[in-house]
N, CA, C and O atoms as a CHARMM CRD file, in Angstrom:
* protein
*
  232
    1    1 ASN  N    -15.05600 -48.16600-165.46500 PROA 1      0.00000
    2    1 ASN  CA   -15.54600 -48.86700-166.64300 PROA 1      0.00000
    3    1 ASN  C    -15.15700 -48.14100-167.93000 PROA 1      0.00000
    4    1 ASN  O    -14.86000 -48.76700-168.94700 PROA 1      0.00000
    5    2 PHE  N    -15.16500 -46.82600-167.86500 PROA 2      0.00000
    6    2 PHE  CA   -14.78800 -46.06100-169.04900 PROA 2      0.00000
    7    2 PHE  C    -13.32500 -46.31000-169.41200 PROA 2      0.00000
    8    2 PHE  O    -12.98300 -46.44100-170.58800 PROA 2      0.00000
    9    3 VAL  N    -12.47800 -46.37200-168.40700 PROA 3      0.00000
   10    3 VAL  CA   -11.05300 -46.61900-168.65100 PROA 3      0.00000
   11    3 VAL  C    -10.85000 -48.00900-169.24100 PROA 3      0.00000
   12    3 VAL  O    -10.02700 -48.18400-170.14000 PROA 3      0.00000
   13    4 MET  N    -11.57200 -48.97300-168.76000 PROA 4      0.00000
   14    4 MET  CA   -11.46200 -50.32900-169.29800 PROA 4      0.00000
   15    4 MET  C    -11.93400 -50.39000-170.74500 PROA 4      0.00000
   16    4 MET  O    -11.32500 -51.07000-171.57100 PROA 4      0.00000
   17    5 ALA  N    -13.00600 -49.68900-171.04900 PROA 5      0.00000
   18    5 ALA  CA   -13.48100 -49.64700-172.43300 PROA 5      0.00000
   19    5 ALA  C    -12.44100 -48.99600-173.33000 PROA 5      0.00000
   20    5 ALA  O    -12.22100 -49.45700-174.45000 PROA 5      0.00000
   21    6 MET  N    -11.80500 -47.94600-172.86500 PROA 6      0.00000
   22    6 MET  CA   -10.76000 -47.28600-173.64900 PROA 6      0.00000
   23    6 MET  C     -9.58700 -48.22600-173.88900 PROA 6      0.00000
   24    6 MET  O     -9.02900 -48.26200-174.98600 PROA 6      0.00000
   25    7 MET  N     -9.21200 -48.98500-172.86500 PROA 7      0.00000
   26    7 MET  CA    -8.04700 -49.85400-172.98200 PROA 7      0.00000
   27    7 MET  C     -8.28900 -51.02300-173.92300 PROA 7      0.00000
   28    7 MET  O     -7.38300 -51.41400-174.65900 PROA 7      0.00000
   29    8 PHE  N     -9.46000 -51.57700-173.91700 PROA 8      0.00000
   30    8 PHE  CA    -9.70500 -52.80800-174.65200 PROA 8      0.00000
   31    8 PHE  C    -10.44000 -52.62300-175.97100 PROA 8      0.00000
   32    8 PHE  O    -10.45900 -53.54700-176.78400 PROA 8      0.00000
   33    9 ILE  N    -11.03700 -51.48000-176.21200 PROA 9      0.00000
   34    9 ILE  CA   -11.79900 -51.27600-177.44500 PROA 9      0.00000
   35    9 ILE  C    -11.23100 -50.12900-178.26700 PROA 9      0.00000
   36    9 ILE  O    -10.87200 -50.31700-179.42900 PROA 9      0.00000
   37   10 VAL  N    -11.14800 -48.96100-177.68300 PROA 10     0.00000
   38   10 VAL  CA   -10.79400 -47.76600-178.44800 PROA 10     0.00000
   39   10 VAL  C     -9.31400 -47.73900-178.80500 PROA 10     0.00000
   40   10 VAL  O     -8.97400 -47.50000-179.96300 PROA 10     0.00000
   41   11 LEU  N     -8.43200 -47.97600-177.85200 PROA 11     0.00000
   42   11 LEU  CA    -7.00300 -47.90300-178.13000 PROA 11     0.00000
   43   11 LEU  C     -6.53100 -48.96400-179.13200 PROA 11     0.00000
   44   11 LEU  O     -5.75400 -48.62700-180.02500 PROA 11     0.00000
   45   12 PRO  N     -6.95800 -50.22600-179.02800 PROA 12     0.00000
   46   12 PRO  CA    -6.56300 -51.18400-180.06700 PROA 12     0.00000
   47   12 PRO  C     -7.11400 -50.81800-181.45000 PROA 12     0.00000
   48   12 PRO  O     -6.45400 -51.04500-182.46400 PROA 12     0.00000
   49   13 THR  N     -8.30900 -50.25900-181.48700 PROA 13     0.00000
   50   13 THR  CA    -8.86000 -49.81900-182.76700 PROA 13     0.00000
   51   13 THR  C     -8.00600 -48.71100-183.36000 PROA 13     0.00000
   52   13 THR  O     -7.71000 -48.72200-184.55500 PROA 13     0.00000
   53   14 PHE  N     -7.61500 -47.76300-182.53600 PROA 14     0.00000
   54   14 PHE  CA    -6.74400 -46.68700-183.00100 PROA 14     0.00000
   55   14 PHE  C     -5.40800 -47.23900-183.47300 PROA 14     0.00000
   56   14 PHE  O     -4.87900 -46.78900-184.48900 PROA 14     0.00000
   57   15 TRP  N     -4.85700 -48.20400-182.75200 PROA 15     0.00000
   58   15 TRP  CA    -3.57100 -48.79800-183.11200 PROA 15     0.00000
   59   15 TRP  C     -3.65700 -49.51500-184.46400 PROA 15     0.00000
   60   15 TRP  O     -2.76800 -49.36200-185.30100 PROA 15     0.00000
   61   16 VAL  N     -4.70200 -50.28100-184.67700 PROA 16     0.00000
   62   16 VAL  CA    -4.86400 -50.99200-185.94500 PROA 16     0.00000
   63   16 VAL  C     -5.04600 -50.00300-187.09200 PROA 16     0.00000
   64   16 VAL  O     -4.50400 -50.20200-188.17900 PROA 16     0.00000
   65   17 MET  N     -5.79900 -48.95000-186.85200 PROA 17     0.00000
   66   17 MET  CA    -5.98200 -47.93700-187.89900 PROA 17     0.00000
   67   17 MET  C     -4.66100 -47.24000-188.22200 PROA 17     0.00000
   68   17 MET  O     -4.38900 -46.94900-189.38600 PROA 17     0.00000
   69   18 ALA  N     -3.84600 -46.97200-187.21600 PROA 18     0.00000
   70   18 ALA  CA    -2.54800 -46.33400-187.44400 PROA 18     0.00000
   71   18 ALA  C     -1.62700 -47.25100-188.24300 PROA 18     0.00000
   72   18 ALA  O     -0.92700 -46.79200-189.14500 PROA 18     0.00000
   73   19 LEU  N     -1.62300 -48.53600-187.92000 PROA 19     0.00000
   74   19 LEU  CA    -0.79700 -49.48000-188.67200 PROA 19     0.00000
   75   19 LEU  C     -1.28600 -49.63200-190.10600 PROA 19     0.00000
   76   19 LEU  O     -0.47700 -49.74700-191.02600 PROA 19     0.00000
   77   20 ALA  N     -2.59200 -49.63400-190.30600 PROA 20     0.00000
   78   20 ALA  CA    -3.13500 -49.71800-191.66400 PROA 20     0.00000
   79   20 ALA  C     -2.75300 -48.48000-192.46500 PROA 20     0.00000
   80   20 ALA  O     -2.39100 -48.59200-193.63600 PROA 20     0.00000
   81   21 TRP  N     -2.82700 -47.30800-191.85400 PROA 21     0.00000
   82   21 TRP  CA    -2.44100 -46.07000-192.53500 PROA 21     0.00000
   83   21 TRP  C     -0.96600 -46.11800-192.92900 PROA 21     0.00000
   84   21 TRP  O     -0.60200 -45.74400-194.04400 PROA 21     0.00000
   85   22 ALA  N     -0.11900 -46.58100-192.00800 PROA 22     0.00000
   86   22 ALA  CA     1.31200 -46.67400-192.30400 PROA 22     0.00000
   87   22 ALA  C      1.57100 -47.68300-193.42100 PROA 22     0.00000
   88   22 ALA  O      2.44000 -47.46300-194.26400 PROA 22     0.00000
   89   23 GLY  N      0.82700 -48.77800-193.43400 PROA 23     0.00000
   90   23 GLY  CA     0.99000 -49.77000-194.49200 PROA 23     0.00000
   91   23 GLY  C      0.58800 -49.24000-195.85300 PROA 23     0.00000
   92   23 GLY  O      1.25000 -49.51800-196.85300 PROA 23     0.00000
   93   24 VAL  N     -0.48400 -48.48700-195.89600 PROA 24     0.00000
   94   24 VAL  CA    -0.92200 -47.90000-197.16500 PROA 24     0.00000
   95   24 VAL  C      0.11400 -46.90000-197.65700 PROA 24     0.00000
   96   24 VAL  O      0.44100 -46.88200-198.84300 PROA 24     0.00000
   97   25 ARG  N      0.63300 -46.06700-196.76000 PROA 25     0.00000
   98   25 ARG  CA     1.65400 -45.09000-197.14100 PROA 25     0.00000
   99   25 ARG  C      2.90700 -45.79200-197.66000 PROA 25     0.00000
  100   25 ARG  O      3.48400 -45.37000-198.66200 PROA 25     0.00000
  101   26 THR  N      3.32700 -46.85800-196.98700 PROA 26     0.00000
  102   26 THR  CA     4.50600 -47.60100-197.41500 PROA 26     0.00000
  103   26 THR  C      4.26000 -48.25400-198.76800 PROA 26     0.00000
  104   26 THR  O      5.14700 -48.26100-199.62100 PROA 26     0.00000
  105   27 GLY  N      3.08200 -48.79700-198.97200 PROA 27     0.00000
  106   27 GLY  CA     2.74400 -49.39300-200.26300 PROA 27     0.00000
  107   27 GLY  C      2.77600 -48.37800-201.38400 PROA 27     0.00000
  108   27 GLY  O      3.24100 -48.68600-202.48200 PROA 27     0.00000
  109   28 ASN  N      2.29200 -47.17500-201.13100 PROA 28     0.00000
  110   28 ASN  CA     2.33600 -46.13000-202.14900 PROA 28     0.00000
  111   28 ASN  C      3.77000 -45.73500-202.47600 PROA 28     0.00000
  112   28 ASN  O      4.09600 -45.48900-203.63700 PROA 28     0.00000
  113   29 ILE  N      4.62500 -45.67300-201.46500 PROA 29     0.00000
  114   29 ILE  CA     6.02800 -45.32600-201.70300 PROA 29     0.00000
  115   29 ILE  C      6.71100 -46.40900-202.53100 PROA 29     0.00000
  116   29 ILE  O      7.44200 -46.10300-203.47300 PROA 29     0.00000
  117   30 VAL  N      6.47800 -47.66700-202.18600 PROA 30     0.00000
  118   30 VAL  CA     7.09500 -48.77000-202.92200 PROA 30     0.00000
  119   30 VAL  C      6.58500 -48.80400-204.36000 PROA 30     0.00000
  120   30 VAL  O      7.35900 -49.05800-205.28400 PROA 30     0.00000
  121   31 GLN  N      5.30200 -48.55400-204.55800 PROA 31     0.00000
  122   31 GLN  CA     4.75900 -48.52100-205.91200 PROA 31     0.00000
  123   31 GLN  C      5.37100 -47.37500-206.70900 PROA 31     0.00000
  124   31 GLN  O      5.65000 -47.53000-207.89800 PROA 31     0.00000
  125   32 GLY  N      5.58000 -46.23800-206.07500 PROA 32     0.00000
  126   32 GLY  CA     6.22900 -45.11600-206.74600 PROA 32     0.00000
  127   32 GLY  C      7.65100 -45.44600-207.15300 PROA 32     0.00000
  128   32 GLY  O      8.08600 -45.08100-208.24500 PROA 32     0.00000
  129   33 LEU  N      8.37900 -46.13600-206.28400 PROA 33     0.00000
  130   33 LEU  CA     9.74200 -46.54400-206.63600 PROA 33     0.00000
  131   33 LEU  C      9.73500 -47.53700-207.78800 PROA 33     0.00000
  132   33 LEU  O     10.59100 -47.47200-208.67100 PROA 33     0.00000
  133   34 SER  N      8.78700 -48.44300-207.78600 PROA 34     0.00000
  134   34 SER  CA     8.69000 -49.42100-208.86600 PROA 34     0.00000
  135   34 SER  C      8.37200 -48.74700-210.19300 PROA 34     0.00000
  136   34 SER  O      8.94300 -49.09600-211.22600 PROA 34     0.00000
  137   35 THR  N      7.46600 -47.78600-210.16100 PROA 35     0.00000
  138   35 THR  CA     7.11400 -47.05500-211.37600 PROA 35     0.00000
  139   35 THR  C      8.28000 -46.20300-211.85500 PROA 35     0.00000
  140   35 THR  O      8.50400 -46.07100-213.05800 PROA 35     0.00000
  141   36 ALA  N      9.02100 -45.62700-210.92000 PROA 36     0.00000
  142   36 ALA  CA    10.13700 -44.75600-211.28700 PROA 36     0.00000
  143   36 ALA  C     11.26300 -45.52800-211.95400 PROA 36     0.00000
  144   36 ALA  O     11.99000 -44.96100-212.77000 PROA 36     0.00000
  145   37 THR  N     11.42700 -46.79900-211.63200 PROA 37     0.00000
  146   37 THR  CA    12.52400 -47.57200-212.20900 PROA 37     0.00000
  147   37 THR  C     12.11300 -48.33400-213.46400 PROA 37     0.00000
  148   37 THR  O     12.92800 -49.06900-214.02200 PROA 37     0.00000
  149   38 SER  N     10.88700 -48.18200-213.91700 PROA 38     0.00000
  150   38 SER  CA    10.45500 -48.92700-215.10600 PROA 38     0.00000
  151   38 SER  C     11.18900 -48.45600-216.35800 PROA 38     0.00000
  152   38 SER  O     11.45700 -49.26700-217.24500 PROA 38     0.00000
  153   39 ASP  N     11.51900 -47.17100-216.45400 PROA 39     0.00000
  154   39 ASP  CA    12.27800 -46.68100-217.60800 PROA 39     0.00000
  155   39 ASP  C     13.67800 -47.28800-217.64100 PROA 39     0.00000
  156   39 ASP  O     14.16900 -47.65900-218.70700 PROA 39     0.00000
  157   40 ALA  N     14.31500 -47.39100-216.48800 PROA 40     0.00000
  158   40 ALA  CA    15.64100 -48.00200-216.42100 PROA 40     0.00000
  159   40 ALA  C     15.56800 -49.48200-216.78700 PROA 40     0.00000
  160   40 ALA  O     16.47300 -50.01700-217.42700 PROA 40     0.00000
  161   41 LYS  N     14.49500 -50.12900-216.38200 PROA 41     0.00000
  162   41 LYS  CA    14.32300 -51.54300-216.72200 PROA 41     0.00000
  163   41 LYS  C     14.20600 -51.71500-218.23200 PROA 41     0.00000
  164   41 LYS  O     14.81500 -52.61300-218.81200 PROA 41     0.00000
  165   42 GLY  N     13.42300 -50.85300-218.85900 PROA 42     0.00000
  166   42 GLY  CA    13.26600 -50.92700-220.30800 PROA 42     0.00000
  167   42 GLY  C     14.56700 -50.63200-221.03900 PROA 42     0.00000
  168   42 GLY  O     14.89600 -51.29900-222.02000 PROA 42     0.00000
  169   43 ALA  N     15.31400 -49.63100-220.56200 PROA 43     0.00000
  170   43 ALA  CA    16.58500 -49.28900-221.19300 PROA 43     0.00000
  171   43 ALA  C     17.58600 -50.42700-221.03700 PROA 43     0.00000
  172   43 ALA  O     18.34200 -50.72200-221.96200 PROA 43     0.00000
  173   44 GLY  N     17.59400 -51.06000-219.88300 PROA 44     0.00000
  174   44 GLY  CA    18.48700 -52.19900-219.67900 PROA 44     0.00000
  175   44 GLY  C     18.13600 -53.35800-220.59100 PROA 44     0.00000
  176   44 GLY  O     19.02200 -54.04000-221.10600 PROA 44     0.00000
  177   45 GLY  N     16.85700 -53.58100-220.79000 PROA 45     0.00000
  178   45 GLY  CA    16.43000 -54.64500-221.69500 PROA 45     0.00000
  179   45 GLY  C     16.82900 -54.36000-223.13300 PROA 45     0.00000
  180   45 GLY  O     17.26700 -55.25500-223.85600 PROA 45     0.00000
  181   46 ARG  N     16.67400 -53.10700-223.54000 PROA 46     0.00000
  182   46 ARG  CA    17.08400 -52.74100-224.90200 PROA 46     0.00000
  183   46 ARG  C     18.59500 -52.85000-225.06400 PROA 46     0.00000
  184   46 ARG  O     19.07500 -53.30900-226.10100 PROA 46     0.00000
  185   47 GLY  N     19.35300 -52.43100-224.04600 PROA 47     0.00000
  186   47 GLY  CA    20.81400 -52.52600-224.11000 PROA 47     0.00000
  187   47 GLY  C     21.27000 -53.97100-224.18400 PROA 47     0.00000
  188   47 GLY  O     22.19200 -54.29400-224.93200 PROA 47     0.00000
  189   48 ALA  N     20.64300 -54.83000-223.42700 PROA 48     0.00000
  190   48 ALA  CA    20.99700 -56.24900-223.46900 PROA 48     0.00000
  191   48 ALA  C     20.66500 -56.84000-224.83100 PROA 48     0.00000
  192   48 ALA  O     21.41800 -57.65800-225.35800 PROA 48     0.00000
  193   49 GLY  N     19.54400 -56.42800-225.39800 PROA 49     0.00000
  194   49 GLY  CA    19.17800 -56.91300-226.72900 PROA 49     0.00000
  195   49 GLY  C     20.16900 -56.46300-227.78600 PROA 49     0.00000
  196   49 GLY  O     20.52100 -57.22900-228.68200 PROA 49     0.00000
  197   50 MET  N     20.61900 -55.21600-227.68100 PROA 50     0.00000
  198   50 MET  CA    21.61900 -54.71000-228.63100 PROA 50     0.00000
  199   50 MET  C     22.93800 -55.46000-228.47500 PROA 50     0.00000
  200   50 MET  O     23.58800 -55.77700-229.47200 PROA 50     0.00000
  201   51 ALA  N     23.33800 -55.74500-227.25200 PROA 51     0.00000
  202   51 ALA  CA    24.58200 -56.47800-227.01800 PROA 51     0.00000
  203   51 ALA  C     24.47600 -57.90000-227.55400 PROA 51     0.00000
  204   51 ALA  O     25.42100 -58.40900-228.15800 PROA 51     0.00000
  205   52 MET  N     23.35000 -58.53200-227.34000 PROA 52     0.00000
  206   52 MET  CA    23.17500 -59.90100-227.84100 PROA 52     0.00000
  207   52 MET  C     23.19000 -59.94400-229.36100 PROA 52     0.00000
  208   52 MET  O     23.76200 -60.85700-229.95500 PROA 52     0.00000
  209   53 SER  N     22.55800 -58.95200-229.99300 PROA 53     0.00000
  210   53 SER  CA    22.56000 -58.94100-231.45900 PROA 53     0.00000
  211   53 SER  C     23.95400 -58.64200-231.99400 PROA 53     0.00000
  212   53 SER  O     24.33300 -59.18200-233.03300 PROA 53     0.00000
  213   54 ALA  N     24.72500 -57.79900-231.31700 PROA 54     0.00000
  214   54 ALA  CA    26.08800 -57.50500-231.76000 PROA 54     0.00000
  215   54 ALA  C     26.97600 -58.73500-231.60800 PROA 54     0.00000
  216   54 ALA  O     27.82500 -58.99000-232.46200 PROA 54     0.00000
  217   55 VAL  N     26.79400 -59.48600-230.55200 PROA 55     0.00000
  218   55 VAL  CA    27.60400 -60.68700-230.33100 PROA 55     0.00000
  219   55 VAL  C     27.21500 -61.77800-231.31800 PROA 55     0.00000
  220   55 VAL  O     28.08100 -62.50400-231.80700 PROA 55     0.00000
  221   56 SER  N     25.94000 -61.90400-231.61400 PROA 56     0.00000
  222   56 SER  CA    25.50200 -62.98200-232.50500 PROA 56     0.00000
  223   56 SER  C     25.88300 -62.71400-233.95900 PROA 56     0.00000
  224   56 SER  O     25.98000 -63.66000-234.74000 PROA 56     0.00000
  225   57 LYS  N     26.10000 -61.46000-234.34800 PROA 57     0.00000
  226   57 LYS  CA    26.49800 -61.14400-235.72400 PROA 57     0.00000
  227   57 LYS  C     27.95300 -61.49800-235.98700 PROA 57     0.00000
  228   57 LYS  O     28.31900 -61.78300-237.12700 PROA 57     0.00000
  229   58 LYS  N     28.78700 -61.48500-234.95800 PROA 58     0.00000
  230   58 LYS  CA    30.22200 -61.74300-235.16300 PROA 58     0.00000
  231   58 LYS  C     30.56500 -63.18700-235.11000 PROA 58     0.00000
  232   58 LYS  O     31.73100 -63.55100-235.26500 PROA 58     0.00000
């Protein structure tokens, strides 16, 4: 009975907790990458604005 309880209750609980932990870690990594590229996004937007203003003046 103890083995059956381990197979159907404890091990699936451990598995779900492990997947949740991995998902949280992956989410933090993706958020870090998104935050790290925000400066490049802003610089690209400013560069595009400068190019558009240079083209519209001519």
